[in-house]
N, C-alpha and C positions, 0 to 999 in steps of 0.2 A: 846544863841547867835544865831543870824540869820545865816542860812546856806547860802552859797554863790555858785554861778555858776562858773564852771571851764571850761576854754577853753583848750582843750588838743589836741596836734598833736603828733602822734607817728608812728614809723615804727617798725613792729614786724617781725622778721625772724623766721619761723617755720622749725625745722629740719625734713627732709623726707628721706626715705630709698633710693629713686631714684633721689633725688635732693633737691633743696630748693625752697619754694614758698614765694615770698615777697608780703605782703599786706600792704596797707596804711590805717590807721585808723584815721578818723577825727571826732572830737566831737565838737559841738558848745554849749556854755553855755548860758543859759538864766537866767534872773534875776527872781528867784523864791526861795521860802524857801528851797525847795529840788529839786534836778534835777537828772533825769536819762538820760543817753546818750546812744542811740542805734546806734552804728556806722554802716555806710554802707561800706561794704568791696568791694573794686574794685580790680579785678584780673588783674594784669599787663601783663600777658602772657598766651598763651594756654597751659593748662596742662591736662593730662588725668584725674586727680582727682582735685576737688575744695573743699575748706573748707570755711565755713562761721564763722567768728570770732565775737562772741557776747561779748562786753565789757560793763560792768556796772560800773558806778562811783557814789560815794556818798560823798558829802562834809563832811569834818571832823568837829567835834564839836569844835575842837581847831583852833583858827584863825591862818592862815599862814601854817597850816599843809597840806600836799599833800592829795588829795582824794584817797580813796582805789579803787582798780581795781579788777574786776573778769572777767576771760576769759573762754568762752565756745567754744570748737572746735567741730563742728558738720559736718558730711559728708553730702554734698548736692548732692550726685549722683542722688538721685531720682528726683531732680529738673531739671536735664539735660536730654532732650529727647534723647533716643537711637533708632536706626533703628530696626524695628521688624524683626526677622529672617524670611527669605522668605521660603515658603514651596516648596519643590521640586515637580514639576508637575508629575502627574501619567503617566506611559507609556501608549501609545494608545493601546486599546484592539484590537487584530487581529480579522478580520471578514472574515474567509474563506468561500467559497461557499459550505457550508455543504449540502444545498438542492440539488445542482448539484451532490455532492458526493453520496447522497442517491439514486438518479436515476441511476448513474453509477453502484453502488453496486447492485441495483435491476436488472439491465441488466446482470451483472455477475452471479447473482443467477439464472436467467432464463436459461442462456446458460449452466451453470454447471448442473442444474437439467435435462435439455434435454440430455446431455451426460451421466449422471448417469442412467437415465431411459433406454436409448438405450443399455447401457452396461449390465444392470441387465436383460433386456428382450432378449438380444442377437440380437437386431436389428442392422441395418446398418444406419449410420448417413449420411446425405447429406453434401457433401464436394466439394467446387469449386476448391480446390487445391489437388494435389497428396500428399500422405503421411498421411492423416488423419487416415485411418484405421491402418496404420503401427504404429502410435503413440498410438491409442486407444486400439489396440489389443496386445500391447507389455506388458511385465511383469511389466513395470514401471507404468502402469495405475491403479494398485490396491495397497492398503495398508491394511494389515490384512484381506485380502479377500473382502474388500469393495472398490468399485470404488473410485479412488482418486477424481474424479469430485464430488462425494457426499460430501466429506469433504470440497471441494471448495464451494459448494452451501451453506453449513452451515456457512462458514466463511463470504461469501458475505452477507448473510441474517443478520448476526450479525452487520456487518459494516453499512448496510443500516438502521437498526433500531437505531444504535447509532448516526449516522449523522443526521437522521431525528429528533431525540429527541434533539440533540444539536442545530439544526437550529431553533427550536421553541423558544429558549431562547436568541437569539441574540438581543442585544439592551435593554434588560430588566434588570434594576439595581438590582432588588430583586434576580434575578437568576444569578448574576455575577459569584459567586463561582462555581455553577453547570455548567455554560457555560464554565468556564475555565477547569473544569475536563473533560467535553465532548471533548474539543479540544485536550487535552493531550492524552486522551484515543484513539481518532481517529488517532493521530500521531503514537501511539504505535501499534495499530492493523493493520494499513496500512503498517507499516514496516514489519510485519509478512507476509502480502500478497506479498510485493515486494520480500521477501526472497524466497517464494514458486515459484514465476514466474521466478526468476533468475535461480534457480536450474532446473526448467523444460525447460527453454531455453537451458541450458547446455546439458540436455539429448537429446533434438532435434538435437543439433549441433554435438555432439560427439558420444555417444553410438548408436543413431539411424541414424547416417550418414547424417545429414542435412535434415531430413524428414520435409516436409512442411505441417504444420497442422494449418489451418485457425482458428480453435477454440482455440488452444494453444496460437497463436499469439494475438488473440483478447483478451483473458483473461489476457495475460501479459500487453497489452496496458491499459486495465482497471485498473489493479493493480498498475502500475506505475503512472497513472494519479491520482488515489486515494491517493497514497503516497505523490505526489506533493501537493495535497490539504491539507492533514494532516500536512505536513511540513510548509505550509503557515499559519497554525493556531496557531503556537507556536512562540514566539519571546521573546527576552530579557531573563529575569530570567526563564521563563517557558522552553525555549529551552535549557538553561544551565543545568536544572535539568532533562529534559526528553530525551535529546540526548543520553547520555550513555545507558539509558534503551532501547531506540529504536534500537541502534546499537547492543545491546546484543540480543534483540528479533530477529533481522535479522540474526545474526551469528548462534544463536541456531537453528533457523528454517532451514537454509541451511545445517548445520551439521547433524541435525536429519534426514532430507530427504536423505542425502548422505549415511547414515547408514541403513535406513529402506527400501529404494527403490533399493538397489543393490542386485544382486544374491550372494548366499553364495559361499565361496571359492571352495568347492568341486564341485559344479555344474559348476563353471567357468572353473575349471581344466578339467572336462569331455568334455566341449565344445571345449577346446583348442586341445584335442587329438582325438575328435570324427571324424570318417570318415563314410560317408553314400554312399554306391554304388547306382547307379541309379536303380530304380525299379518302373515300372509303377504301379499305384494303380489299384486294381481290383474293377470294378464297379458292384455292386450287383443289383441295381434297373434296371427295364426293361424300355426301351425307348418306346415311342409311335410314331405313324406316325406324330403327331403334332410336337413333339420334334425333330424328324429326319428332317422334312421339315424345321423347324426353323433353325436347324444347317446347313442344305444345303443352306438356304437363306443367313445366316450370312457369310458363306464361299464365296458365289457368289458375295456378295457386298463388300468383302474385309475386313470384321471385323475379329479381332483376339483376342483370349484370351491368355494372358501371365501368366504363373504360374510356380510352382516348384513341383517336385514329392513328396517332404516332407511336402508340405503345406496342412494342413487339410481343409482349406477353399476351396482350389482348388479342392480337392477330393469331397467335398460337392457340388461344382458347377457342376462337372461331373455327380454326382448322380442325380441332378435335371434333366439333359438331359436323363440319363439312358444309359445302355449298347447298343451299336449299332448306336448311334448318332454320325455322323462325325463332331465333334466340330473342328472349326479352331483353334487348340491349338498350342502354341509355348512354348516349355520347356526351361527354363532359366538355368538349370543345367543338361544338357544331359549326362555329364561325371561323375556325382556324385557330392557329396558336402563334403568339409572339410574346416576348417577355412582358410580364405584367398583365396578361389576359386572365381575367377571372374565370373560374369554372362555371358551368351552367348552374342555374338556380336549383335544379333537381339534385345535382351532385353536391352542392353546398349544403342544402337542407339535410341530406343524408350523411353529412360529415365524412365524405370520401377522402381518404388520406393516401391511397395507393391504387394502382391499376394492375390487373382487373380486381374488382371487388364485387362479390356476390352478397346480396341481401335477400334472405329467404322470407317466406310468408310470416313466420313467427318472429321476425326481426333479427334472426341470427346473421351476423356479418362475418364473412370469411374472405381473406385476401389471397391472391395468387391463382394460378391455373389449377383447374380441377378436372379430374377424369370424369367420364360419363358415369361410371359406377359410383364415384363419390357424390356427384350431384344427385343421382338417383336415390342414394341412401339418405342424404340430407333432406331431400324434398318428399320422401315417402313414395317414390315411383317404383312400381312393381316391375322388376326385370323379367323378361321372358324365361319360362322354364325349359327343361331339356326337350320337351315335345314341341317347343315353339321355335325351332331352329330357323324356320323361314323368316322370322322377324328378328333374329339375332343381328347384332351389328355387322354390316358388310355382307350379309348372306341373302338379303332380299333381292328379288329379281330386278326390281327397278334400279337398285344401286348398281348391280352387276352390269345391267344394260347401259347405264350412264357411263360407267367406267370403260366399257368396251367401246362405246361410240366416241368417247373422248380421246382414245389412243390414236 
């Protein structure tokens, strides 16, 4: 029997866990021996999931019998375009001025090296402000017998090398990870420098009585500037990871210096109970006519040397002139010394911060020991010429006779 074509109209309801999806299936029959109907499924509403219903029909061999149906339920999610997940943009890479930091650290290295050399050789540093010698000659200027400035020079050199290395990797994709490490290490190392400078500023302000040290202030400025540059080089995730470590470096540095740079308890107790009666030092060196003439000249032009009887540098300055030279000297503790004793009014009015201090006729103030030639130049004293050897230092007859008799 010839097969016949079936016209089929049906509505199929599919159960769903979140609701029901209704689809209409339409099949059109054609006159042919056999017929397959591929229905087109029309979705009547927006749904999060869609199904394609495949219905196949075949005419029955028995006339008048209903055709058989087969239904395929397939997930057509792949046919529906979905938005691609957007990639989160990378954080901008900080670009701190590491080259500038390298030059600043180099300047700190030169300054600290100069102070260390002068300290080791016993020289006097050139200082435009008062208090430099007070700070550099204090017990706080050494650590384990080594000048503190020597440690500072080593630290500045390390930071200069680190920042110069890091600056050479900026903007290079292949060195991105190394550049990130250089920035974090710069942040951590400059936090240590900031800790050192913070404690040294405390020493200047409190234990040293507000001494003005231009080298100390310059070093502190360099350290805090380097720390600001290091801080600008970390951001976002890097800052969150490095900030606790940097804070720890800062705190450990300050606490370590507070323990290592303070006097021991016994020595402090002795200072608190110590009393020194006034006693003028005995000058052993013999003066010369040159040193006596220079002392007379300094006195005539109004120059003065301010000192203390217990100050070894003051005694050394007097030894340079020798016994018999009438130095225009002002004693700042004429009644002796004990803790809390104020300086003499003349020294207080002159704002003397360290000993010895020379104040010349024009008001120029200079600290530390000075040679006779330096004082002659500062005061305008004319040194003897080549034809005046008889009055040159140590060559006059009276000085030689005094030296001979004293043997």
